[in-house]
C-alpha positions in Angstrom: 0.0 0.0 0.0 2.7 2.5 0.9 4.3 2.2 -2.5 1.1 3.6 -4.1 0.3 6.3 -1.5 1.3 9.9 -2.2 0.4 13.4 -1.1 -2.2 14.1 1.5 -3.7 10.7 2.3 -6.8 9.4 4.2 -6.5 5.9 5.8 -10.1 4.5 6.0 -10.6 1.8 8.6 -7.3 2.2 10.3 -8.3 0.0 13.2 -5.8 -0.5 16.0 -2.8 -0.6 13.7 -2.7 2.1 11.0 0.6 0.8 9.7 2.1 4.2 9.0 -0.2 4.8 6.0 -2.1 8.1 5.7 -2.0 11.6 7.1 -5.5 11.3 8.5 -6.6 8.1 10.2 -10.3 7.2 10.2 -12.3 4.4 11.8 -15.8 3.8 13.1 -14.3 2.8 16.5 -12.5 5.4 18.6 -8.7 5.3 18.8 -6.1 7.7 20.3 -4.0 8.7 17.2 -2.8 12.0 16.0 -5.0 13.3 13.2 -7.7 10.7 14.0 -11.3 11.1 12.9 -14.1 8.8 14.2 -16.5 8.4 11.3 -18.3 5.8 9.2 -16.7 4.9 5.8 -20.1 5.1 4.2 -20.5 8.8 5.0 -17.1 10.5 5.1 -17.2 13.9 6.8 -14.9 15.6 4.3 -15.3 18.0 1.4 -15.1 16.8 -2.2 -11.6 16.3 -3.6 -9.8 17.1 -0.3 -7.3 14.2 -0.3 -4.7 13.1 -2.9 -5.2 9.5 -1.9 -7.6 7.3 0.0 -6.5 3.9 1.4 -8.8 1.0 2.2 -6.4 -1.5 3.9 -8.3 -4.7 4.4 -11.6 -2.8 5.2 -14.0 -3.6 2.3 -14.7 -7.1 3.7 -16.0 -5.5 6.9 -18.4 -3.0 5.4 -22.1 -3.3 5.1 -22.1 -1.4 1.8 -18.7 -1.5 0.2 -20.1 0.2 -3.0 -21.2 3.3 -1.0 -17.9 3.5 0.8 -16.0 3.3 -2.5 -18.2 6.1 -3.9 -17.4 8.2 -0.9 -13.7 7.6 -1.3 -14.0 8.6 -5.0 -15.8 11.7 -3.9 -13.1 12.8 -1.4 -10.0 12.0 -3.5 -8.4 14.2 -6.2 -6.3 11.4 -7.6 -6.1 7.8 -6.2 -7.7 5.0 -4.2 -5.5 2.2 -3.0 -7.4 -1.0 -1.9 -6.1 -4.2 -0.4 -8.8 -6.9 0.1 -8.6 -10.6 1.0 -9.3 -13.1 -1.7 -11.0 -15.7 0.5 -11.3 -18.3 -2.1 -12.1 -21.1 0.4 -15.4 -19.4 1.1 -18.4 -18.8 -1.1 -19.0 -15.4 -2.7 -20.5 -13.1 -0.2 -24.2 -13.2 0.2 -26.8 -12.3 2.8 -27.8 -15.3 4.8 -30.5 -14.3 7.2 -30.8 -17.7 8.9 -27.1 -17.5 9.8 -27.6 -14.0 11.3 -30.5 -15.3 13.3 -28.4 -18.3 14.6 -25.5 -16.0 15.5 -27.8 -13.8 17.5 -29.1 -16.8 19.5 -25.8 -18.6 20.1 -22.9 -17.6 22.2 -19.7 -17.9 20.2 -16.4 -16.5 21.5 -15.1 -15.6 18.1 -16.1 -15.0 14.5 -13.9 -17.8 13.3 -15.5 -20.3 15.7 -18.9 -19.3 14.3 -17.5 -19.7 10.7 -16.2 -23.1 11.5 -19.5 -24.2 13.1 -21.5 -23.0 10.1 -19.3 -24.2 7.2 -17.8 -20.7 6.5 -20.8 -18.8 5.1 -19.8 -15.2 4.8 -22.7 -12.8 4.6 -22.9 -9.8 2.3 -24.9 -7.3 4.4 -25.7 -7.2 8.0 -25.9 -4.3 10.5 -23.2 -3.6 13.1 -25.7 -4.2 15.9 -26.1 -7.9 14.8 -22.4 -8.7 14.1 -19.5 -7.0 15.7 -17.3 -4.6 13.8 -14.3 -6.9 13.5 -16.1 -9.6 11.4 -15.7 -10.2 7.7 -19.1 -9.8 6.3 -18.0 -9.9 2.7 -15.9 -12.1 0.5 -15.1 -11.0 -3.0 -14.9 -12.7 -6.3 -13.1 -10.9 -9.2 -16.5 -10.4 -10.8 -18.0 -8.7 -7.8 -14.9 -6.4 -7.3 -15.0 -5.4 -11.0 -18.7 -4.7 -10.7 -18.0 -2.4 -7.6 -15.1 -0.7 -9.3 -16.9 -0.2 -12.6 -19.3 2.1 -10.9 -16.5 4.5 -10.0 -15.4 7.1 -12.5 -11.8 5.9 -12.1 -9.3 3.8 -14.0 -7.7 0.6 -12.6 -3.9 1.2 -13.0 -2.8 -1.8 -11.0 -4.4 -5.1 -9.9 -1.9 -7.4 -8.3 -2.2 -10.7 -6.4 -0.2 -10.8 -3.2 0.7 -14.3 -1.9 -0.4 -15.6 1.4 0.7 -13.6 4.4 0.9 -14.4 8.1 -2.9 -14.1 8.4 -3.4 -17.1 6.1 -5.3 -14.9 3.6 -4.4 -14.1 0.0 -4.7 -10.5 -1.0 -5.5 -8.4 -4.0 -3.9 -4.9 -4.2 -5.9 -2.6 -6.4 -5.0 0.9 -7.4 -7.4 3.3 -9.0 -6.8 6.7 -10.5 -9.0 9.5 -11.8 
């Protein structure tokens, strides 16, 4: 990600480890960082074209509406969006599975992965934060779904690379878009 960031940069979904990317750190949860803004990625509290670059470092898989967040990023950037997203090929393409949400609400699971293991790894496409905690992966992306999301932005894909497995056991895509 750092290779592609330049200028005044917004790091969306910085979490508890912003990894030195971005001049402004943003997350829905509250963290004590310099230049931190607590906000929702779906409704960025910034003027149009106020950043040179917006970074989504492993955040799209956590968002209820990744399309809306990407449109917001396109609105606030003058130049570039940098995205890293897991390619979780072992799981089905993200979809809303209401019965799994209902089971999750009824059962007491200590971790998202335990729930995934119990339910055969169904990832769900849309679910509110009050049902599943912020840290869960509620999306898994196919190439087709990512292309569909990106095609709705008025930006060009200048790089789409596949990054081999890292310490998390996930495979990653690194996508760079420019106006």
